[in-house]
C-alpha positions, -999 to +999 in steps of 0.1 A: +127-124-074+108-137-037+103-172-038+063-181-043+033-164-056+034-143-024-001-131-010-031-114-032-022-076-020+010-083-043-008-090-075+000-058-093+017-043-061+045-028-084+031-009-109+006+009-082+036+016-059+054+033-088+024+052-098+010+058-066+031+058-038+049+093-019+025+110-045+008+138-016-012+168-023-007+176+022+020+189+040+035+157+064+063+158+088+072+126+105+101+117+133+115+085+144+135+082+178+147+051+192+150+047+232+174+028+245+153-005+250+150-003+216+114+005+217+108+031+182+086+062+192+076+083+160+053+111+159+036+121+126+018+160+117-007+162+086-017+194+074-048+190+047-064+223+043-077+234+073-072+207+089-047+194+109-039+157+123-015+143+145-008+104+160+022+092+183+030+058+172+049+035+194+070-005+180+087-028+202+098-057+191+105-089+210+118-123+195+086-130+168+065-108+182+057-072+169+034-046+190+025-014+177+003+014+197-007+043+180-029+076+198-038+097+172-059+131+173-093+115+179-085+103+214-084+067+197-060+037+206-046+021+178-029-020+187-019-039+164+006-072+177+019-090+148+031-132+158+058-141+129+064-180+125+047-191+150+046-221+124+069-222+093+057-196+067+024-190+092+020-152+105-008-139+128-021-104+134-048-088+162-058-056+159-085-033+175-092+004+181-100+017+214-131+032+220-141+010+188-149-025+196-158-032+163-131-026+149-112-055+163-095-083+136-076-113+137-057-119+106-038-154+098-015-152+066+006-179+056+034-182+025+041-215+010+063-220-025+032-223-044+000-207-025-001-176-003-032-178+020-047-150+038-077-147+062-091-123+087-124-123+105-142-091+126-140-099+169-178-089+170-212-110+168-219-102+132-180-103+114-169-099+084-149-121+073-124-119+046-100-146+026-079-144-003-051-170-015-031-169-045-012-203-065+008-205-088+049-197-086+075-166-081+065-166-123+029-170-127+000-165-102-039-169-100-059-160-070-088-143-057-100-117-029-136-122-014-156-103+016-188-118+032-209-095+056-223-124+079-248-094+095-264-089+055-258-126+047-245-114+012-204-111-005-194-076-001-160-078-024-155-107-052-124-096-068-098-119-088-065-115-101-038-132-126+000-123-125+038-123-145+068-113-137+100-119-152+132-104-140+122-070-154+087-067-164+057-072-141+027-073-154-009-079-142-045-083-143-074-077-118-113-081-123-127-061-094-160-046-075-179-079-085-168-081-120-175-046-127-140-033-138-109-049-152-076-032-145-044-041-164-014-025-151+027-036-160+058-030-141+093-030-166+124-021-153+142+000-181+181+001-163+188-020-131+215+005-124+200+036-119+166+023-107+152+033-142+114+021-147+082+024-166+043+015-159+010+018-165-020+012-157-056+011-172-088+007-159-122-001-177-160+001-161-183-021-177-212-003-158-203+033-169-183+022-200-155+046-192-117+040-191-089+053-168-053+053-184-023+064-161+012+061-171+044+067-150+083+065-146+107+069-124+146+074-119+171+075-096+191+111-103+222+093-075+217+065-051+203+090-027+178+110-053+148+098-071+124+110-096+092+102-107+064+117-127+031+100-137+000+115-161-034+102-170-060+105-194-079+125-174-054+157-171-039+151-142-002+153-145+020+146-114+061+150-105+081+140-070+115+146-063+124+125-032+159+132-014+174+106+011+193+137+025+206+112+055+203+072+057+164+066+063+156+102+063+139+112+033+123+148+016+096+145-006+082+173-028+054+162-053+030+181-073-004+178-095-012+205-124-048+198-137-042+202-175-079+208-179-079+233-153-048+250-161-064+282-141-061+264-108-031+264-087-009+232-089-009+214-054+018+210-037+025+182-013+057+180+014+069+151+034+098+148+057+107+121+077+135+117+097+152+085+112+179+077+136 
């Protein structure tokens, strides 16, 4: 297990990745190449129904500084500069989008054996300030995540979470949306040799008194092929197969069927990622 409680975003992440990661309903193609001087260039194309989106990004790592620049089809330039370990346990991240000057943001992350802190502020006249903190160990962690909009003088986000982790089980409980929804999740490793795992997530909304239950599983058929499936109480059934047909290059095929509208065609997603 990792040392320390991690960041707030790590609470419940194991279950979220199992239940939602790599499921697609669109078609996505990604190609990454690396130049002789170490610059990684990634081209991505995504077909979302009648809309086609594309972007080209570059990534350069120089010692402890990582610079990423991405240009998309809407002519926006996304730039992120990450500095790892300017001081022990500290990470600094600066990001901005041109021509959207309001998107500029500065973030600091700090990891300690018994705490994980993250804070960000928008680089505008009336910024949104985010802060999250976790205290505990790599077994039990308690945290909070808040955002304050200085333009309106009010909190736009107030969340809290608790997690428990041991060698084969990760459980989490989070209170979200300013206390309006409660989510409980778990992730259990059934067989580490075949990467077989099961997980579930139950979300209750206090305002609507509605519950959403999602359960899922994953299994490695062989060292290069993984299958996943999930189902929820709304009648949605999803499945995917992912194959690493060459090192770091993945082919993922996923589908979704609405059992309450079986007459509708299944949604099919395809993702191909090619890396050197």
